[in-house]
PDB file of N, CA, C and O in Angstrom, chain B, residues numbered from 101:
ATOM      1  N   MET B 101       4.107  21.193 -35.849  1.00  0.00           N
ATOM      2  CA  MET B 101       3.859  20.041 -35.006  1.00  0.00           C
ATOM      3  C   MET B 101       2.472  20.166 -34.391  1.00  0.00           C
ATOM      4  O   MET B 101       1.977  21.266 -34.149  1.00  0.00           O
ATOM      5  N   ALA B 102       1.864  19.022 -34.148  1.00  0.00           N
ATOM      6  CA  ALA B 102       0.551  19.014 -33.502  1.00  0.00           C
ATOM      7  C   ALA B 102       0.593  18.101 -32.286  1.00  0.00           C
ATOM      8  O   ALA B 102       1.235  17.051 -32.282  1.00  0.00           O
ATOM      9  N   PHE B 103      -0.093  18.531 -31.289  1.00  0.00           N
ATOM     10  CA  PHE B 103      -0.156  17.779 -30.055  1.00  0.00           C
ATOM     11  C   PHE B 103      -1.609  17.609 -29.656  1.00  0.00           C
ATOM     12  O   PHE B 103      -2.461  18.428 -30.001  1.00  0.00           O
ATOM     13  N   SER B 104      -1.879  16.555 -28.937  1.00  0.00           N
ATOM     14  CA  SER B 104      -3.214  16.344 -28.389  1.00  0.00           C
ATOM     15  C   SER B 104      -3.093  16.327 -26.869  1.00  0.00           C
ATOM     16  O   SER B 104      -2.305  15.576 -26.295  1.00  0.00           O
ATOM     17  N   TYR B 105      -3.887  17.167 -26.243  1.00  0.00           N
ATOM     18  CA  TYR B 105      -3.926  17.215 -24.789  1.00  0.00           C
ATOM     19  C   TYR B 105      -5.211  16.583 -24.262  1.00  0.00           C
ATOM     20  O   TYR B 105      -5.637  16.866 -23.143  1.00  0.00           O
ATOM     21  N   ASN B 106      -5.825  15.722 -25.078  1.00  0.00           N
ATOM     22  CA  ASN B 106      -7.072  15.073 -24.666  1.00  0.00           C
ATOM     23  C   ASN B 106      -6.908  14.294 -23.363  1.00  0.00           C
ATOM     24  O   ASN B 106      -7.820  14.246 -22.539  1.00  0.00           O
ATOM     25  N   LYS B 107      -5.738  13.689 -23.188  1.00  0.00           N
ATOM     26  CA  LYS B 107      -5.485  12.962 -21.936  1.00  0.00           C
ATOM     27  C   LYS B 107      -5.503  13.908 -20.732  1.00  0.00           C
ATOM     28  O   LYS B 107      -5.972  13.544 -19.654  1.00  0.00           O
ATOM     29  N   LEU B 108      -4.990  15.120 -20.927  1.00  0.00           N
ATOM     30  CA  LEU B 108      -5.003  16.115 -19.854  1.00  0.00           C
ATOM     31  C   LEU B 108      -6.437  16.478 -19.497  1.00  0.00           C
ATOM     32  O   LEU B 108      -6.794  16.518 -18.320  1.00  0.00           O
ATOM     33  N   TRP B 109      -7.259  16.743 -20.506  1.00  0.00           N
ATOM     34  CA  TRP B 109      -8.653  17.130 -20.245  1.00  0.00           C
ATOM     35  C   TRP B 109      -9.408  15.988 -19.562  1.00  0.00           C
ATOM     36  O   TRP B 109     -10.234  16.227 -18.681  1.00  0.00           O
ATOM     37  N   LYS B 110      -9.124  14.745 -19.971  1.00  0.00           N
ATOM     38  CA  LYS B 110      -9.746  13.582 -19.325  1.00  0.00           C
ATOM     39  C   LYS B 110      -9.309  13.486 -17.872  1.00  0.00           C
ATOM     40  O   LYS B 110     -10.119  13.201 -16.989  1.00  0.00           O
ATOM     41  N   MET B 111      -8.014  13.727 -17.624  1.00  0.00           N
ATOM     42  CA  MET B 111      -7.498  13.670 -16.260  1.00  0.00           C
ATOM     43  C   MET B 111      -8.174  14.728 -15.382  1.00  0.00           C
ATOM     44  O   MET B 111      -8.499  14.464 -14.225  1.00  0.00           O
ATOM     45  N   LEU B 112      -8.380  15.912 -15.932  1.00  0.00           N
ATOM     46  CA  LEU B 112      -9.059  16.960 -15.166  1.00  0.00           C
ATOM     47  C   LEU B 112     -10.467  16.519 -14.779  1.00  0.00           C
ATOM     48  O   LEU B 112     -10.901  16.737 -13.648  1.00  0.00           O
ATOM     49  N   ILE B 113     -11.174  15.902 -15.716  1.00  0.00           N
ATOM     50  CA  ILE B 113     -12.518  15.395 -15.427  1.00  0.00           C
ATOM     51  C   ILE B 113     -12.450  14.359 -14.313  1.00  0.00           C
ATOM     52  O   ILE B 113     -13.249  14.389 -13.376  1.00  0.00           O
ATOM     53  N   ASP B 114     -11.486  13.439 -14.421  1.00  0.00           N
ATOM     54  CA  ASP B 114     -11.339  12.386 -13.409  1.00  0.00           C
ATOM     55  C   ASP B 114     -11.026  12.962 -12.029  1.00  0.00           C
ATOM     56  O   ASP B 114     -11.408  12.391 -11.008  1.00  0.00           O
ATOM     57  N   LYS B 115     -10.329  14.096 -12.009  1.00  0.00           N
ATOM     58  CA  LYS B 115      -9.970  14.739 -10.743  1.00  0.00           C
ATOM     59  C   LYS B 115     -10.999  15.795 -10.317  1.00  0.00           C
ATOM     60  O   LYS B 115     -10.790  16.545  -9.363  1.00  0.00           O
ATOM     61  N   ASN B 116     -12.116  15.828 -11.054  1.00  0.00           N
ATOM     62  CA  ASN B 116     -13.191  16.789 -10.766  1.00  0.00           C
ATOM     63  C   ASN B 116     -12.669  18.227 -10.803  1.00  0.00           C
ATOM     64  O   ASN B 116     -12.983  19.041  -9.934  1.00  0.00           O
ATOM     65  N   MET B 117     -11.862  18.519 -11.833  1.00  0.00           N
ATOM     66  CA  MET B 117     -11.290  19.849 -12.019  1.00  0.00           C
ATOM     67  C   MET B 117     -11.731  20.389 -13.376  1.00  0.00           C
ATOM     68  O   MET B 117     -12.148  19.627 -14.249  1.00  0.00           O
ATOM     69  N   ASN B 118     -11.638  21.700 -13.546  1.00  0.00           N
ATOM     70  CA  ASN B 118     -11.864  22.298 -14.854  1.00  0.00           C
ATOM     71  C   ASN B 118     -10.604  23.058 -15.272  1.00  0.00           C
ATOM     72  O   ASN B 118      -9.618  23.090 -14.535  1.00  0.00           O
ATOM     73  N   LYS B 119     -10.644  23.665 -16.449  1.00  0.00           N
ATOM     74  CA  LYS B 119      -9.471  24.369 -16.962  1.00  0.00           C
ATOM     75  C   LYS B 119      -9.076  25.548 -16.070  1.00  0.00           C
ATOM     76  O   LYS B 119      -7.891  25.842 -15.913  1.00  0.00           O
ATOM     77  N   ALA B 120     -10.055  26.208 -15.497  1.00  0.00           N
ATOM     78  CA  ALA B 120      -9.745  27.332 -14.596  1.00  0.00           C
ATOM     79  C   ALA B 120      -9.007  26.830 -13.355  1.00  0.00           C
ATOM     80  O   ALA B 120      -8.082  27.484 -12.874  1.00  0.00           O
ATOM     81  N   ASP B 121      -9.414  25.680 -12.843  1.00  0.00           N
ATOM     82  CA  ASP B 121      -8.722  25.089 -11.691  1.00  0.00           C
ATOM     83  C   ASP B 121      -7.264  24.783 -12.044  1.00  0.00           C
ATOM     84  O   ASP B 121      -6.352  25.069 -11.269  1.00  0.00           O
ATOM     85  N   LEU B 122      -7.063  24.199 -13.222  1.00  0.00           N
ATOM     86  CA  LEU B 122      -5.702  23.886 -13.674  1.00  0.00           C
ATOM     87  C   LEU B 122      -4.883  25.160 -13.796  1.00  0.00           C
ATOM     88  O   LEU B 122      -3.739  25.216 -13.343  1.00  0.00           O
ATOM     89  N   ARG B 123      -5.459  26.165 -14.397  1.00  0.00           N
ATOM     90  CA  ARG B 123      -4.763  27.439 -14.590  1.00  0.00           C
ATOM     91  C   ARG B 123      -4.300  28.022 -13.259  1.00  0.00           C
ATOM     92  O   ARG B 123      -3.166  28.485 -13.138  1.00  0.00           O
ATOM     93  N   MET B 124      -5.178  27.997 -12.267  1.00  0.00           N
ATOM     94  CA  MET B 124      -4.826  28.536 -10.951  1.00  0.00           C
ATOM     95  C   MET B 124      -3.797  27.653 -10.240  1.00  0.00           C
ATOM     96  O   MET B 124      -2.857  28.163  -9.630  1.00  0.00           O
ATOM     97  N   LEU B 125      -3.972  26.335 -10.317  1.00  0.00           N
ATOM     98  CA  LEU B 125      -3.080  25.394  -9.648  1.00  0.00           C
ATOM     99  C   LEU B 125      -1.644  25.514 -10.148  1.00  0.00           C
ATOM    100  O   LEU B 125      -0.695  25.512  -9.364  1.00  0.00           O
ATOM    101  N   VAL B 126      -1.504  25.618 -11.464  1.00  0.00           N
ATOM    102  CA  VAL B 126      -0.175  25.616 -12.074  1.00  0.00           C
ATOM    103  C   VAL B 126       0.361  27.035 -12.280  1.00  0.00           C
ATOM    104  O   VAL B 126       1.569  27.224 -12.426  1.00  0.00           O
ATOM    105  N   GLY B 127      -0.518  28.020 -12.291  1.00  0.00           N
ATOM    106  CA  GLY B 127      -0.096  29.392 -12.537  1.00  0.00           C
ATOM    107  C   GLY B 127       0.122  29.656 -14.020  1.00  0.00           C
ATOM    108  O   GLY B 127       1.108  30.282 -14.410  1.00  0.00           O
ATOM    109  N   LEU B 128      -0.804  29.175 -14.844  1.00  0.00           N
ATOM    110  CA  LEU B 128      -0.690  29.326 -16.287  1.00  0.00           C
ATOM    111  C   LEU B 128      -1.314  30.633 -16.750  1.00  0.00           C
ATOM    112  O   LEU B 128      -2.287  31.113 -16.168  1.00  0.00           O
ATOM    113  N   SER B 129      -0.747  31.196 -17.793  1.00  0.00           N
ATOM    114  CA  SER B 129      -1.309  32.417 -18.378  1.00  0.00           C
ATOM    115  C   SER B 129      -2.497  32.056 -19.271  1.00  0.00           C
ATOM    116  O   SER B 129      -2.625  30.913 -19.711  1.00  0.00           O
ATOM    117  N   PRO B 130      -3.360  33.031 -19.535  1.00  0.00           N
ATOM    118  CA  PRO B 130      -4.466  32.764 -20.467  1.00  0.00           C
ATOM    119  C   PRO B 130      -3.963  32.334 -21.844  1.00  0.00           C
ATOM    120  O   PRO B 130      -4.595  31.510 -22.505  1.00  0.00           O
ATOM    121  N   ASN B 131      -2.834  32.884 -22.278  1.00  0.00           N
ATOM    122  CA  ASN B 131      -2.255  32.527 -23.574  1.00  0.00           C
ATOM    123  C   ASN B 131      -1.849  31.052 -23.595  1.00  0.00           C
ATOM    124  O   ASN B 131      -2.091  30.353 -24.579  1.00  0.00           O
ATOM    125  N   THR B 132      -1.237  30.585 -22.517  1.00  0.00           N
ATOM    126  CA  THR B 132      -0.835  29.183 -22.442  1.00  0.00           C
ATOM    127  C   THR B 132      -2.056  28.276 -22.445  1.00  0.00           C
ATOM    128  O   THR B 132      -2.051  27.238 -23.107  1.00  0.00           O
ATOM    129  N   MET B 133      -3.088  28.647 -21.724  1.00  0.00           N
ATOM    130  CA  MET B 133      -4.319  27.848 -21.721  1.00  0.00           C
ATOM    131  C   MET B 133      -4.919  27.789 -23.118  1.00  0.00           C
ATOM    132  O   MET B 133      -5.431  26.750 -23.533  1.00  0.00           O
ATOM    133  N   SER B 134      -4.859  28.883 -23.832  1.00  0.00           N
ATOM    134  CA  SER B 134      -5.364  28.925 -25.202  1.00  0.00           C
ATOM    135  C   SER B 134      -4.570  27.989 -26.098  1.00  0.00           C
ATOM    136  O   SER B 134      -5.146  27.266 -26.911  1.00  0.00           O
ATOM    137  N   ARG B 135      -3.258  27.999 -25.954  1.00  0.00           N
ATOM    138  CA  ARG B 135      -2.405  27.111 -26.756  1.00  0.00           C
ATOM    139  C   ARG B 135      -2.704  25.648 -26.439  1.00  0.00           C
ATOM    140  O   ARG B 135      -2.773  24.819 -27.346  1.00  0.00           O
ATOM    141  N   LEU B 136      -2.880  25.330 -25.172  1.00  0.00           N
ATOM    142  CA  LEU B 136      -3.221  23.957 -24.795  1.00  0.00           C
ATOM    143  C   LEU B 136      -4.570  23.553 -25.396  1.00  0.00           C
ATOM    144  O   LEU B 136      -4.719  22.449 -25.920  1.00  0.00           O
ATOM    145  N   SER B 137      -5.531  24.440 -25.318  1.00  0.00           N
ATOM    146  CA  SER B 137      -6.865  24.155 -25.827  1.00  0.00           C
ATOM    147  C   SER B 137      -6.876  23.926 -27.337  1.00  0.00           C
ATOM    148  O   SER B 137      -7.688  23.159 -27.856  1.00  0.00           O
ATOM    149  N   LYS B 138      -5.962  24.603 -28.033  1.00  0.00           N
ATOM    150  CA  LYS B 138      -5.875  24.472 -29.487  1.00  0.00           C
ATOM    151  C   LYS B 138      -4.960  23.334 -29.925  1.00  0.00           C
ATOM    152  O   LYS B 138      -4.816  23.085 -31.122  1.00  0.00           O
ATOM    153  N   GLY B 139      -4.340  22.637 -28.967  1.00  0.00           N
ATOM    154  CA  GLY B 139      -3.433  21.549 -29.305  1.00  0.00           C
ATOM    155  C   GLY B 139      -2.099  22.030 -29.857  1.00  0.00           C
ATOM    156  O   GLY B 139      -1.434  21.316 -30.607  1.00  0.00           O
ATOM    157  N   GLU B 140      -1.713  23.239 -29.483  1.00  0.00           N
ATOM    158  CA  GLU B 140      -0.445  23.793 -29.932  1.00  0.00           C
ATOM    159  C   GLU B 140       0.657  23.461 -28.932  1.00  0.00           C
ATOM    160  O   GLU B 140       0.388  23.057 -27.801  1.00  0.00           O
ATOM    161  N   SER B 141       1.887  23.636 -29.365  1.00  0.00           N
ATOM    162  CA  SER B 141       3.008  23.315 -28.478  1.00  0.00           C
ATOM    163  C   SER B 141       3.142  24.377 -27.385  1.00  0.00           C
ATOM    164  O   SER B 141       2.838  25.552 -27.593  1.00  0.00           O
ATOM    165  N   VAL B 142       3.599  23.938 -26.234  1.00  0.00           N
ATOM    166  CA  VAL B 142       3.941  24.824 -25.122  1.00  0.00           C
ATOM    167  C   VAL B 142       5.321  24.419 -24.624  1.00  0.00           C
ATOM    168  O   VAL B 142       5.801  23.328 -24.930  1.00  0.00           O
ATOM    169  N   LYS B 143       5.944  25.281 -23.875  1.00  0.00           N
ATOM    170  CA  LYS B 143       7.287  24.992 -23.370  1.00  0.00           C
ATOM    171  C   LYS B 143       7.272  23.762 -22.467  1.00  0.00           C
ATOM    172  O   LYS B 143       6.303  23.500 -21.755  1.00  0.00           O
ATOM    173  N   MET B 144       8.363  23.025 -22.518  1.00  0.00           N
ATOM    174  CA  MET B 144       8.470  21.810 -21.716  1.00  0.00           C
ATOM    175  C   MET B 144       8.414  22.101 -20.227  1.00  0.00           C
ATOM    176  O   MET B 144       7.912  21.276 -19.464  1.00  0.00           O
ATOM    177  N   ASP B 145       8.911  23.246 -19.793  1.00  0.00           N
ATOM    178  CA  ASP B 145       8.849  23.550 -18.364  1.00  0.00           C
ATOM    179  C   ASP B 145       7.398  23.720 -17.915  1.00  0.00           C
ATOM    180  O   ASP B 145       7.071  23.426 -16.765  1.00  0.00           O
ATOM    181  N   ILE B 146       6.533  24.188 -18.801  1.00  0.00           N
ATOM    182  CA  ILE B 146       5.110  24.302 -18.464  1.00  0.00           C
ATOM    183  C   ILE B 146       4.493  22.912 -18.341  1.00  0.00           C
ATOM    184  O   ILE B 146       3.748  22.632 -17.402  1.00  0.00           O
ATOM    185  N   VAL B 147       4.811  22.046 -19.302  1.00  0.00           N
ATOM    186  CA  VAL B 147       4.314  20.670 -19.233  1.00  0.00           C
ATOM    187  C   VAL B 147       4.826  20.009 -17.955  1.00  0.00           C
ATOM    188  O   VAL B 147       4.094  19.271 -17.296  1.00  0.00           O
ATOM    189  N   GLY B 148       6.071  20.274 -17.612  1.00  0.00           N
ATOM    190  CA  GLY B 148       6.654  19.729 -16.389  1.00  0.00           C
ATOM    191  C   GLY B 148       5.944  20.221 -15.136  1.00  0.00           C
ATOM    192  O   GLY B 148       5.726  19.452 -14.200  1.00  0.00           O
ATOM    193  N   ARG B 149       5.584  21.499 -15.116  1.00  0.00           N
ATOM    194  CA  ARG B 149       4.853  22.041 -13.960  1.00  0.00           C
ATOM    195  C   ARG B 149       3.474  21.408 -13.840  1.00  0.00           C
ATOM    196  O   ARG B 149       3.011  21.116 -12.737  1.00  0.00           O
ATOM    197  N   ILE B 150       2.818  21.198 -14.979  1.00  0.00           N
ATOM    198  CA  ILE B 150       1.510  20.532 -14.956  1.00  0.00           C
ATOM    199  C   ILE B 150       1.660  19.120 -14.400  1.00  0.00           C
ATOM    200  O   ILE B 150       0.877  18.692 -13.552  1.00  0.00           O
ATOM    201  N   CYS B 151       2.670  18.400 -14.884  1.00  0.00           N
ATOM    202  CA  CYS B 151       2.905  17.033 -14.398  1.00  0.00           C
ATOM    203  C   CYS B 151       3.189  17.014 -12.903  1.00  0.00           C
ATOM    204  O   CYS B 151       2.697  16.145 -12.183  1.00  0.00           O
ATOM    205  N   GLU B 152       3.978  17.965 -12.443  1.00  0.00           N
ATOM    206  CA  GLU B 152       4.316  18.033 -11.015  1.00  0.00           C
ATOM    207  C   GLU B 152       3.057  18.241 -10.175  1.00  0.00           C
ATOM    208  O   GLU B 152       2.848  17.549  -9.178  1.00  0.00           O
ATOM    209  N   LYS B 153       2.224  19.193 -10.580  1.00  0.00           N
ATOM    210  CA  LYS B 153       1.023  19.503  -9.797  1.00  0.00           C
ATOM    211  C   LYS B 153      -0.023  18.399  -9.869  1.00  0.00           C
ATOM    212  O   LYS B 153      -0.739  18.162  -8.896  1.00  0.00           O
ATOM    213  N   LEU B 154      -0.121  17.712 -11.023  1.00  0.00           N
ATOM    214  CA  LEU B 154      -1.109  16.636 -11.166  1.00  0.00           C
ATOM    215  C   LEU B 154      -0.536  15.268 -10.803  1.00  0.00           C
ATOM    216  O   LEU B 154      -1.234  14.254 -10.840  1.00  0.00           O
ATOM    217  N   GLU B 155       0.769  15.263 -10.446  1.00  0.00           N
ATOM    218  CA  GLU B 155       1.458  14.028 -10.055  1.00  0.00           C
ATOM    219  C   GLU B 155       1.316  12.951 -11.125  1.00  0.00           C
ATOM    220  O   GLU B 155       0.791  11.864 -10.883  1.00  0.00           O
ATOM    221  N   CYS B 156       1.811  13.297 -12.333  1.00  0.00           N
ATOM    222  CA  CYS B 156       1.730  12.372 -13.454  1.00  0.00           C
ATOM    223  C   CYS B 156       2.973  12.519 -14.326  1.00  0.00           C
ATOM    224  O   CYS B 156       3.848  13.334 -14.034  1.00  0.00           O
ATOM    225  N   ASN B 157       3.049  11.737 -15.389  1.00  0.00           N
ATOM    226  CA  ASN B 157       4.134  11.818 -16.360  1.00  0.00           C
ATOM    227  C   ASN B 157       3.633  12.492 -17.627  1.00  0.00           C
ATOM    228  O   ASN B 157       2.426  12.591 -17.847  1.00  0.00           O
ATOM    229  N   ILE B 158       4.548  12.951 -18.449  1.00  0.00           N
ATOM    230  CA  ILE B 158       4.184  13.627 -19.689  1.00  0.00           C
ATOM    231  C   ILE B 158       3.271  12.756 -20.546  1.00  0.00           C
ATOM    232  O   ILE B 158       2.294  13.246 -21.111  1.00  0.00           O
ATOM    233  N   CYS B 159       3.585  11.482 -20.641  1.00  0.00           N
ATOM    234  CA  CYS B 159       2.778  10.591 -21.487  1.00  0.00           C
ATOM    235  C   CYS B 159       1.352  10.441 -20.959  1.00  0.00           C
ATOM    236  O   CYS B 159       0.482   9.949 -21.677  1.00  0.00           O
ATOM    237  N   ASP B 160       1.100  10.851 -19.734  1.00  0.00           N
ATOM    238  CA  ASP B 160      -0.249  10.796 -19.165  1.00  0.00           C
ATOM    239  C   ASP B 160      -1.122  11.967 -19.613  1.00  0.00           C
ATOM    240  O   ASP B 160      -2.342  11.924 -19.452  1.00  0.00           O
ATOM    241  N   ILE B 161      -0.505  13.020 -20.178  1.00  0.00           N
ATOM    242  CA  ILE B 161      -1.289  14.213 -20.506  1.00  0.00           C
ATOM    243  C   ILE B 161      -1.165  14.695 -21.950  1.00  0.00           C
ATOM    244  O   ILE B 161      -1.989  15.494 -22.396  1.00  0.00           O
ATOM    245  N   VAL B 162      -0.166  14.235 -22.688  1.00  0.00           N
ATOM    246  CA  VAL B 162       0.036  14.753 -24.046  1.00  0.00           C
ATOM    247  C   VAL B 162       0.433  13.639 -25.008  1.00  0.00           C
ATOM    248  O   VAL B 162       1.159  12.713 -24.648  1.00  0.00           O
ATOM    249  N   ASP B 163      -0.060  13.751 -26.243  1.00  0.00           N
ATOM    250  CA  ASP B 163       0.328  12.864 -27.340  1.00  0.00           C
ATOM    251  C   ASP B 163       0.812  13.722 -28.493  1.00  0.00           C
ATOM    252  O   ASP B 163       0.270  14.797 -28.751  1.00  0.00           O
ATOM    253  N   TYR B 164       1.828  13.243 -29.179  1.00  0.00           N
ATOM    254  CA  TYR B 164       2.295  13.892 -30.411  1.00  0.00           C
ATOM    255  C   TYR B 164       1.547  13.252 -31.569  1.00  0.00           C
ATOM    256  O   TYR B 164       1.423  12.029 -31.636  1.00  0.00           O
ATOM    257  N   ILE B 165       1.049  14.082 -32.482  1.00  0.00           N
ATOM    258  CA  ILE B 165       0.334  13.569 -33.636  1.00  0.00           C
ATOM    259  C   ILE B 165       1.195  13.812 -34.876  1.00  0.00           C
ATOM    260  O   ILE B 165       1.381  14.958 -35.286  1.00  0.00           O
ATOM    261  N   PRO B 166       1.726  12.730 -35.480  1.00  0.00           N
ATOM    262  CA  PRO B 166       2.568  12.882 -36.664  1.00  0.00           C
ATOM    263  C   PRO B 166       1.809  13.519 -37.828  1.00  0.00           C
ATOM    264  O   PRO B 166       0.587  13.399 -37.919  1.00  0.00           O
ATOM    265  N   GLN B 167       2.534  14.193 -38.709  1.00  0.00           N
ATOM    266  CA  GLN B 167       1.939  14.892 -39.845  1.00  0.00           C
ATOM    267  C   GLN B 167       1.048  13.959 -40.673  1.00  0.00           C
ATOM    268  O   GLN B 167      -0.045  14.357 -41.077  1.00  0.00           O
ATOM    269  N   LYS B 168       1.491  12.738 -40.930  1.00  0.00           N
ATOM    270  CA  LYS B 168       0.720  11.818 -41.769  1.00  0.00           C
ATOM    271  C   LYS B 168      -0.645  11.509 -41.161  1.00  0.00           C
ATOM    272  O   LYS B 168      -1.606  11.278 -41.895  1.00  0.00           O
ATOM    273  N   ASP B 169      -0.747  11.503 -39.834  1.00  0.00           N
ATOM    274  CA  ASP B 169      -2.012  11.225 -39.149  1.00  0.00           C
ATOM    275  C   ASP B 169      -2.918  12.440 -39.089  1.00  0.00           C
ATOM    276  O   ASP B 169      -4.132  12.305 -38.936  1.00  0.00           O
ATOM    277  N   ARG B 170      -2.336  13.630 -39.207  1.00  0.00           N
ATOM    278  CA  ARG B 170      -3.143  14.854 -39.136  1.00  0.00           C
ATOM    279  C   ARG B 170      -3.925  15.078 -40.415  1.00  0.00           C
ATOM    280  O   ARG B 170      -4.939  15.776 -40.411  1.00  0.00           O
ATOM    281  N   ASN B 171      -3.463  14.495 -41.507  1.00  0.00           N
ATOM    282  CA  ASN B 171      -4.104  14.708 -42.805  1.00  0.00           C
ATOM    283  C   ASN B 171      -5.242  13.737 -43.074  1.00  0.00           C
ATOM    284  O   ASN B 171      -5.885  13.818 -44.121  1.00  0.00           O
ATOM    285  N   LYS B 172      -5.499  12.835 -42.162  1.00  0.00           N
ATOM    286  CA  LYS B 172      -6.563  11.832 -42.380  1.00  0.00           C
ATOM    287  C   LYS B 172      -7.921  12.401 -42.098  1.00  0.00           C
ATOM    288  O   LYS B 172      -8.924  11.699 -42.230  1.00  0.00           O
TER     289      LYS B 172
END
């Protein structure tokens, strides 16, 4: 599966935050930040914690990219 967290990165810019700020705010491990940066899946509870801290919904920070669209 592939995910896009481009909305999350845009939201951080809009909130004048960087990835290090997000990591500290949510308490994310370096491994989790790496997975997010690579567009890999992370546990739903992590996505939920990010949403809670940024006061948003899942659809505001992540998109699922279907296999057929990844091959284009």
